[in-house]
C-alpha beads as a LAMMPS data file, in Angstrom:
LAMMPS data file: protein, C-alpha beads

155 atoms
154 bonds

1 atom types
1 bond types

-500.0 500.0 xlo xhi
-500.0 500.0 ylo yhi
-500.0 500.0 zlo zhi

Masses

1 110.0

Atoms # bond

1 1 1 -53.672 299.055 -344.357
2 1 1 -57.245 300.563 -344.883
3 1 1 -57.009 304.279 -345.924
4 1 1 -59.887 306.687 -347.032
5 1 1 -59.884 309.127 -349.234
6 1 1 -62.384 311.470 -351.310
7 1 1 -63.682 309.310 -354.284
8 1 1 -63.050 310.310 -357.717
9 1 1 -64.310 309.914 -361.617
10 1 1 -61.423 307.037 -361.693
11 1 1 -63.443 305.496 -359.074
12 1 1 -66.749 304.570 -361.075
13 1 1 -65.993 301.286 -362.535
14 1 1 -64.920 299.994 -358.873
15 1 1 -67.738 301.918 -357.049
16 1 1 -70.512 300.277 -359.790
17 1 1 -69.002 297.102 -359.238
18 1 1 -68.891 297.105 -355.579
19 1 1 -72.596 298.221 -355.493
20 1 1 -74.094 295.182 -357.856
21 1 1 -71.896 292.423 -355.898
22 1 1 -72.637 294.118 -352.498
23 1 1 -76.550 294.037 -353.316
24 1 1 -76.040 290.568 -354.618
25 1 1 -74.222 288.811 -352.372
26 1 1 -75.023 290.423 -349.192
27 1 1 -78.599 291.677 -349.435
28 1 1 -80.045 288.547 -350.743
29 1 1 -81.150 287.678 -347.104
30 1 1 -83.431 290.609 -346.830
31 1 1 -84.578 290.694 -350.656
32 1 1 -85.828 287.684 -353.105
33 1 1 -84.006 287.379 -356.593
34 1 1 -86.415 289.673 -358.326
35 1 1 -85.755 292.481 -356.196
36 1 1 -81.876 292.239 -356.221
37 1 1 -81.988 292.573 -360.038
38 1 1 -84.103 295.479 -359.747
39 1 1 -82.439 297.623 -357.478
40 1 1 -79.191 296.178 -358.809
41 1 1 -80.323 297.338 -362.247
42 1 1 -79.422 300.767 -361.014
43 1 1 -76.042 300.454 -362.304
44 1 1 -77.403 301.166 -365.669
45 1 1 -78.458 304.615 -364.764
46 1 1 -75.174 306.390 -366.019
47 1 1 -76.607 309.921 -365.615
48 1 1 -77.300 309.323 -361.569
49 1 1 -73.430 307.492 -361.028
50 1 1 -72.416 310.827 -362.603
51 1 1 -74.078 312.807 -360.412
52 1 1 -72.747 311.345 -357.289
53 1 1 -69.083 311.268 -358.791
54 1 1 -69.364 314.930 -359.690
55 1 1 -71.914 316.646 -357.229
56 1 1 -71.816 314.287 -354.194
57 1 1 -69.259 314.294 -351.419
58 1 1 -67.931 310.943 -351.612
59 1 1 -65.569 308.824 -349.506
60 1 1 -63.782 305.679 -350.019
61 1 1 -62.341 303.311 -348.329
62 1 1 -58.913 301.347 -349.821
63 1 1 -56.682 299.046 -349.671
64 1 1 -53.601 298.477 -352.091
65 1 1 -55.594 300.545 -354.731
66 1 1 -58.926 298.249 -354.118
67 1 1 -61.903 300.167 -353.121
68 1 1 -63.450 298.055 -349.941
69 1 1 -66.360 300.579 -349.376
70 1 1 -67.621 303.779 -350.189
71 1 1 -70.052 306.794 -348.637
72 1 1 -71.816 309.650 -350.487
73 1 1 -73.261 312.395 -349.007
74 1 1 -75.736 314.496 -351.355
75 1 1 -76.921 318.391 -350.430
76 1 1 -74.549 317.940 -346.887
77 1 1 -77.300 316.079 -345.153
78 1 1 -78.410 313.354 -347.299
79 1 1 -76.657 309.973 -347.158
80 1 1 -76.929 308.457 -350.524
81 1 1 -74.944 305.507 -350.670
82 1 1 -73.092 303.361 -348.619
83 1 1 -71.828 300.310 -349.402
84 1 1 -69.388 297.929 -348.036
85 1 1 -67.132 294.867 -350.233
86 1 1 -69.199 291.600 -349.628
87 1 1 -65.383 290.386 -348.214
88 1 1 -65.193 293.128 -345.608
89 1 1 -68.383 293.026 -344.116
90 1 1 -68.108 293.678 -339.999
91 1 1 -64.560 294.934 -339.796
92 1 1 -65.471 298.436 -339.250
93 1 1 -65.314 300.022 -342.742
94 1 1 -68.933 301.406 -342.825
95 1 1 -68.545 302.832 -339.098
96 1 1 -65.055 304.633 -340.513
97 1 1 -66.795 305.753 -343.880
98 1 1 -70.197 307.285 -341.891
99 1 1 -68.217 308.677 -338.929
100 1 1 -65.994 310.836 -341.869
101 1 1 -69.198 311.779 -343.554
102 1 1 -71.135 313.151 -340.435
103 1 1 -68.033 315.057 -339.630
104 1 1 -68.051 316.691 -343.164
105 1 1 -72.123 317.148 -342.358
106 1 1 -71.057 318.925 -339.069
107 1 1 -68.471 321.009 -340.700
108 1 1 -71.154 322.212 -343.110
109 1 1 -73.459 322.965 -339.692
110 1 1 -76.056 320.581 -340.875
111 1 1 -79.096 320.186 -338.250
112 1 1 -79.501 316.368 -339.199
113 1 1 -78.515 313.694 -341.453
114 1 1 -81.494 311.057 -343.619
115 1 1 -81.028 308.237 -345.561
116 1 1 -83.275 305.885 -347.026
117 1 1 -82.059 302.582 -345.791
118 1 1 -82.539 298.880 -347.012
119 1 1 -83.564 296.053 -344.611
120 1 1 -80.156 294.905 -344.555
121 1 1 -78.972 298.223 -343.334
122 1 1 -81.337 299.420 -341.196
123 1 1 -79.920 297.741 -338.041
124 1 1 -76.410 299.569 -338.796
125 1 1 -78.137 302.511 -339.113
126 1 1 -79.971 302.234 -335.820
127 1 1 -77.062 301.266 -334.275
128 1 1 -74.952 304.639 -335.012
129 1 1 -78.198 306.437 -333.607
130 1 1 -80.944 307.032 -336.730
131 1 1 -84.202 306.722 -336.152
132 1 1 -87.304 305.081 -337.962
133 1 1 -89.272 307.789 -339.781
134 1 1 -91.712 305.511 -342.219
135 1 1 -91.168 302.337 -343.755
136 1 1 -91.299 302.976 -347.377
137 1 1 -92.352 300.708 -350.433
138 1 1 -90.193 301.791 -353.480
139 1 1 -90.766 300.468 -357.001
140 1 1 -88.023 299.878 -359.656
141 1 1 -88.596 298.659 -362.914
142 1 1 -92.003 297.433 -361.551
143 1 1 -90.611 295.311 -358.793
144 1 1 -91.649 296.528 -355.371
145 1 1 -88.826 296.610 -352.311
146 1 1 -89.174 297.957 -349.008
147 1 1 -86.618 300.219 -347.889
148 1 1 -87.110 302.920 -344.169
149 1 1 -86.636 306.352 -344.430
150 1 1 -84.139 307.224 -341.319
151 1 1 -83.409 310.440 -339.162
152 1 1 -80.422 311.229 -337.245
153 1 1 -80.173 314.580 -335.259
154 1 1 -77.002 316.025 -335.054
155 1 1 -77.749 319.150 -333.010

Bonds

1 1 1 2
2 1 2 3
3 1 3 4
4 1 4 5
5 1 5 6
6 1 6 7
7 1 7 8
8 1 8 9
9 1 9 10
10 1 10 11
11 1 11 12
12 1 12 13
13 1 13 14
14 1 14 15
15 1 15 16
16 1 16 17
17 1 17 18
18 1 18 19
19 1 19 20
20 1 20 21
21 1 21 22
22 1 22 23
23 1 23 24
24 1 24 25
25 1 25 26
26 1 26 27
27 1 27 28
28 1 28 29
29 1 29 30
30 1 30 31
31 1 31 32
32 1 32 33
33 1 33 34
34 1 34 35
35 1 35 36
36 1 36 37
37 1 37 38
38 1 38 39
39 1 39 40
40 1 40 41
41 1 41 42
42 1 42 43
43 1 43 44
44 1 44 45
45 1 45 46
46 1 46 47
47 1 47 48
48 1 48 49
49 1 49 50
50 1 50 51
51 1 51 52
52 1 52 53
53 1 53 54
54 1 54 55
55 1 55 56
56 1 56 57
57 1 57 58
58 1 58 59
59 1 59 60
60 1 60 61
61 1 61 62
62 1 62 63
63 1 63 64
64 1 64 65
65 1 65 66
66 1 66 67
67 1 67 68
68 1 68 69
69 1 69 70
70 1 70 71
71 1 71 72
72 1 72 73
73 1 73 74
74 1 74 75
75 1 75 76
76 1 76 77
77 1 77 78
78 1 78 79
79 1 79 80
80 1 80 81
81 1 81 82
82 1 82 83
83 1 83 84
84 1 84 85
85 1 85 86
86 1 86 87
87 1 87 88
88 1 88 89
89 1 89 90
90 1 90 91
91 1 91 92
92 1 92 93
93 1 93 94
94 1 94 95
95 1 95 96
96 1 96 97
97 1 97 98
98 1 98 99
99 1 99 100
100 1 100 101
101 1 101 102
102 1 102 103
103 1 103 104
104 1 104 105
105 1 105 106
106 1 106 107
107 1 107 108
108 1 108 109
109 1 109 110
110 1 110 111
111 1 111 112
112 1 112 113
113 1 113 114
114 1 114 115
115 1 115 116
116 1 116 117
117 1 117 118
118 1 118 119
119 1 119 120
120 1 120 121
121 1 121 122
122 1 122 123
123 1 123 124
124 1 124 125
125 1 125 126
126 1 126 127
127 1 127 128
128 1 128 129
129 1 129 130
130 1 130 131
131 1 131 132
132 1 132 133
133 1 133 134
134 1 134 135
135 1 135 136
136 1 136 137
137 1 137 138
138 1 138 139
139 1 139 140
140 1 140 141
141 1 141 142
142 1 142 143
143 1 143 144
144 1 144 145
145 1 145 146
146 1 146 147
147 1 147 148
148 1 148 149
149 1 149 150
150 1 150 151
151 1 151 152
152 1 152 153
153 1 153 154
154 1 154 155
């Protein structure tokens, strides 16, 4: 049975592994190998991951102590990370996590949510009511990747 709980510092290693594995195994249809390597190199930014754990509202979906997915909310209205394990895609885990994140944002009286969304995640975000604001090119380690600024009004 899947349970959702708040993430903590003890989850960090599993979160980072899930981040890398998901990018490599799920996003390869939308990004080339060089882009995948650059994007997944985000694991090296220890300061950023500490910021996620200590300063963001983060939820993890677990089953028997194994993390199957996670979602984080930064500054009350920005979905920073949403990743689901490669073997647990299309099982409703992202929707469960997102629903609770949106609930938290509403409790904080946020008027909207934003996210910078990968090509892979864009259809999911559209399905849950996000609208495209603009296509973006981001450069990571000298490699260009396309993503999308998206927004969902909560009121």
